[in-house]
N, C-alpha and C positions, 0 to 999 in steps of 0.2 A: 783729680789728676791734673797736673800742670802740663801744658803743651811742651815745655822744654824737656820733659822726661820722655817724650815720644821719640823713638829711634828713627834714624834716617831710613832704615829698611822698611819700617812701617809706612812712612810717607810714600816710598816708592811703590809698595804693594797697593796702597790705597789709590794712588794716582793711576796706576795701570787699570785697576778694576773700575774706577770712576769714569775713565775715558771710555772703556768698553761699554759700561752701563749707559752712559750718556748717548753713545752712538746707537745702542739698542733702542733707547727711548725715542730717539729721532726717527729710527726706522719704523717703529710702531706708530709714529705720529701721535704719541700720547705723552704730553709733557708732565702730566700728573705723576708719571712713573719716576720722575726725578726726585720725588720725595724719598725714594729708596736710597738716595745718596746719604741721607741721615743715618740709615741703618748701616751702610758700608763704613761710614766714618766711625761709628761706634765699634764695629767689628775689628777694624784695623788700627784705629787710633785711640779713642777715649776709653773704650771697654768698660763703660758703666754697667752694661748688662753682661753677666758671665755666660757668654754664648757656649763655651765648651765645658761649662761646669758640670753638666750631666754625665760627662765621661770620667770625672775624677773619682777615683776609688783607691783605697789603700790595699785592696786585694788584687794581686797581679793577674789572677785568672779573670776576675770581673773586668779589670782594666782592658785585658786582651779582647774580651767579648765586646765591650763597648767600642773599642777601636774598629773592630770588624763591622759593627752596626753602622758606625760613622762612615766607613768606606763604602758600604753597600748603599746607604742613603745618598751619598754623593754621586755614586755611579747611576742610580736610578734617576736622580734629578737631571744628570747630564744626558742620559739616554732620552729622557722625556723631552728635553729642550731640543736636542738634535732631531728627534723623530717629528717634532711639530714644525720646526723652522728650517731644517736643512734637507734631510732626506730620510726615507724609510725603506725597509726591505719589503719586497712583495714577491709572492710566488704565483706563477701562472697556474690556476687550478683547472681550467677547461680549455677546450680546443677552439674557442671562438676566434682567436687571432692567428691560427695556423694558416700558412706555414711561416709567417713572420716571427711570431713568438710561439714557442712550443710548450706543451704541458711538461712541467718539470724545470722550466727556466726560473731562476731566481734573479730578481732585478733590484738595482738601486733606483729608487724613484725620487727625482729631484723636486723638492718643494720650492726651490728658488726659481725654477724655470717660469712659472706663472705667478709667483708670489705666494708665500705661505699664508694660510688662514689663521687668525686668532681662534683658538678652539671654542666651540659652543659649550662644551662641558670640560672646563679646565681641570677638574679634579677627577683623574682617572689613572688606572694602572698602566704603565708604559708597556709597549710591545704587544698589547692585547687590544683587538678592535672593539669588541663589545661584551664578550663573555669570558669569565675566568675559567680556565680548564680545571677539571677535577671538581671544583666547587660548583661549577655550572650556574653561576650567578652573574649579575651585571658587573662589569669591570669599571664602572664609572658612577659618579653621583650626579644626579640631574640638576642640583643646585650648587653654584649659581649657573644660570642658563644665559649665556651671552649671545647677543645678536651677531649677524654676519659682518665680518670685517676682514679684508684681505690687504696685506701690506705690499709694498712695491716689490716686484720681481724683475727677472731678467727679460721678460717678454710676455706675449699673449698667446693664447691658443690659436694656432694657425691650421688651415685646412691640411688634412692628411697627417697631422700630429697623432701619435699614439698617446692616449690620456688615461690616467687612473682617476676615477671619480667615485663618489658615494652613490650607491644605487638609488635613483630617485623614488622608485616605487617601494623602497624598503623602509618607508616611514612607519608602516604598520605591518607586523609580521605574525603569522601563525607559526609558533615555534616548532611544531612537529612536521610542518609542511611548508618550508620557506620557499620552495620552488614548485609550481609557478608562484608569482607574486600574489599578495593578498587580494588585490583588486581583481585579478583574473579568477581567483578562487570564489570571490563574492559573485561574480558573473555566472560561474558554473554551478555553485551550490546554494547561494543565498547567504546573506550576512548572519541571520539568526542561526542557521544550520551550523555554521562554522563556530559561532560562539557557544552553542549548546553542546556540540560534539567534541569535547576536549580530548577524548581518547584518540581520535584520529588527527585532529588539528592542533591540539595543545593550547596553551594560553595565547591570547592575542595581545601583543604589546606594541607600544609606540617607541621609536628610537629617534633621538636628535640627529640632525644632519650629519655631524662628524662621526657618529657611531653606527651609521648604516654600512652595510657590507661594501667592500671595495670592489669595483669592477674595472676592467681595462678593455678599451675599444679604440678604434680609429675615428677621429673627428672628420666627417665628410661634409657636414653642413654647418655654416657659421651664422651668427645672428643676422637676420634680414634676408637670408637666402631663400629662394624658392626651390625646393628639392622634389625631384620626381624619379621614379625607377620604372623603366620600361624594359621588359624581357631581361631582367637582371642587370641592366646598365643604368648607372646613376647619371642624372642630368642636374646641373646646377644652373638656375636661371636660363634654362633652355639649351645649355651647352654641355657636351659630354664631359664627365669627369673620368679621365683615363684610369683604368684599374691598375693597382700596384701589381708587381710581378708575382707576388705570392697569393693573390686572391684566388680562392678555389670555390668550386660548386660541387654538389653531389651528383653522381652519375650512376645509372644502372648499367653494369657491364656483364654481357653474356659471353661465355666461352663455348667452345665446341665439345665440351665434356671434360676438359682438362682443368684441374684446380690450379689456382695461382700460387706459386711457391713463396715461402717467407722471404727469400732473398730478393724476389721481384717486388714484394711489398715494401721492403726497406729501400729499394732503389726508387720507388714511387713516393717514398716518405709517408706511407700510410700506417698509422699505429695499429696495434692489435685491437684496441677498442673500436676502431673505425672500420675494421674488415668484416663487414656483415654479409654472410652468405644467405640471401633472402629467398632463394629458390626452394629451400626446405623450411618447413614450419617448425623450426627448432631455435632455441636461444632467444625467444622473445621478439621475433621479427615479423609476427603476423601482420602488423600494421603495414609494413612495407611489402609483404608478400601479396596482400590483397590488390595492390596497384599493378601487378605484373600484366594481367590480361588487358587492363586499360591502356598500358603503355605499348601494347602490341606484341608482347612475348607470347609464344605458343608452346604447348606441351609436345613432347615426343609421342611416338606410338604407344609407349608404355604408360602414358598418362602422367609423366613427370617432366619438369623443366630441366634443361641443361643448367649447369652452375651459373647463377646470376648473382653478382656482387653489388652491394650498395656502398660506393666509395667516394670520399671527398678528394677531388683532384685539382691541382693547379693546371694552367693552360699547358705548361711544359709536360706535366705528367699525363695529361689527356692525350697529347700527341704521341707519347710513348705507348700508351695503352692501345690506341688505334692501330699502331704498327705491329702489335703482338700477333704472331701467326694464329694463336689459339682464340683470339677474340672475334666474335661474330657480329655483335651489335652493341652500340653504346647509346644510351638515351639519358638526357638530363632529367633530374628529378622535377616533377611537375608541381604547379602551384597548389594542387589539391592536398598535398602533404604538408604544406607550409603552416597550417593552423591559423588561429585568429590573429589579427593585427590591431594595432592602436588606431583609433580609440575603440576599445573593447565595448561591445554592446551597441555600437552605432554603425550601421551598415552604409559605408561609402562606396562599396564595390571594390575596395582596394585589397590587394593580396601581398604576400611576401615578395614576389618577384615583379609585381606591377603595382606600384604604390604612388599615391599622391596625384597631383602636386600638393605639397604641404609647405606653408610659409613658416619659417623658424623665427620666433619672437626676438625682437631686439629692444634693448632698454630705451624707453622714451617713445616707442612706436605705439600707435593707437589702433584698435580694431573695433568693429561693430559687433554687438553681442547678439548675433542671429543663432539659429539652432546649430548649424555646422560649427561655427566658431566656439560655441559653448561646449560642444562635444570635444573639440580638439584642445581647447585651452582652459577648461574649467579647473584642471589640476594645477596649472600654472597660477591661476588667480587665487584658488583656495588653499592648496597644500603648500606651494612653494613661496608664494608672496603673502601668505597668512592673512587673507581677507575672509570675511563671511560672504557666502554666495548663496542667494535664495532665488529659485526659479518658480514662478507662479504657474498655476494651471493654464492661465491664458498666455504663457510665454513671457510675461513681464519679469524683469531681473532687478534684484536689489543687491547692492554690494555694500557691506558694512551698514546695512539698514537703510541706505539711500537708493532711490530709483536710479537705474543706470541703463543707458543704451550703448555706451562705448566703454572701453577699458584701456588704460595706458600702462604698459609693462614697466616694472621697476628693475628687472634683471635682464641680462643677456642670456640666451639659451643656445644649446648646441645639439647637433644630431650625430649620434655615435653608432657605428656599425662595426661588426667583426669582419676580418678578411675571409673567414670561413663562412661565407654568406648563407649557406643553407643549414648551418649548424651553429647559429649564433642568435641568442635571445638578446636583441638590441633595441634601438629606438623604434624599429618597426613593431616591436612587441609592447613597449611601455612608454614610448614618447620622448619628450625633450629632457635634456640635462641642464638644469639651471647653473648659473655661474658659481653660486655658493657651494655647489656639490663638487667642484673641481678640486682634486687633491694634488696632482703633480704630473710630471712627465718621466716615464722610464728612460734612463740614459745609458745603463750598463747592465749586461748580463754577467753576473759574477760567479754563477754556478749553473750547470745544466745537466739534469739527470734523466736518462731514458729509462722509464720504468719497465719497458718491454725487454730489457736486456740486463744481464748480470753486471755487477759492479766492475768486474775485471774482463768483461767481454763486450765492450762498447757501452756500458752503463753510464759512463761519464762522457758527455759530448765535449771533448777537449777543444774542438774547433769553434765552439761558441763562447767559451769562458773568457772573461775580460774583454769582450767585444762590445762596441757601442751599438745600441739598439738601432740606430739609423743605418748601420751597415747591413741590416737584414731587410730593409725596405726595398 
């Protein structure tokens, strides 16, 4: 084909796509991608390869089907690229960030805010995290497996940012019991018991970083920070980190015998799932019921407690509850109900409400490999930064086969916590979030559905739709 036969329209189309593709290659900081310009030149100009030949058919019905296939493939590729490099949808599945983000909020998560990652598993089905519905199989192919690379974004993770990230402890998963995480299960039941009992735990599989479950929390600790929690108050480098207005804790609320009405719960913004009446041994509340006498609640002459509720409340809601005429006593949920904390299996005397101090690793910083540091940072060294780590019976350490007394971190790490402090499995439970696990920043609530109410009776939270996430902070 001679160049003089190429139409002006073809040159214009090629020029537009070539400029866009060159800018994309520069953004990726990978000039080898420019070899793709040869393909673009053939698609738009020379056409030595019959790119659309597979659609040619003399049968109109077949031609129509092939056109549909072409449109669907283009749409899937477009969605895939947007999902990786621009934004993705995310639904709030749990109450860990209430009352900032609510169960039933649907979000646009910006990949550009912190810079999109080049996918570890580039061959995957779009709009599915790790498992294809119905078929119940992996939605991705593990080869090729690319290393971590993040391209330039609009900014960095800042303190108090709400962040979507891949669950760090989700590298290994027992499919029938994904919660609690695999490492907590190992501590509770033993590794062999989990692998042998497939009826209860299912297959144990490994997931690449970008195919681990997505979590959303608030970043309260940055690389290099020293974080401590004292009586539920966070301190960073010895200074108080002021709580956001929607931070809430769980309280036991005793009334004079009167049950709290639904309209009052709605005023307090306590969902139906969180309204636990723990004074009666019904509805699976035995665990909370056992704490009542420890908290100082007493039974009446008939041997029964007054109504006692287990409720997550913001500071504003707490003041409202204390002013209710029917309320007799309010007690914050104690540490003993908080459960195990990170590092699991190593007793530092830390609890959910009184934790640390813990230093958050920063790229380039070096630590000594003593017993405490190995307990805190062995997952960073082994699982996140992909080193072999061997600890001898005498306490000696070998990293990648070489004796080591210190370690220098390759990544920055973050400390993530939910605003619903007593109902959030967060960094207190499973530790640090490496930089390569950061997905993006929620920027907009585009839909919000209240599952406690019917669709036409408050089921859609109109006051939250198309509002920036920052407006709820």
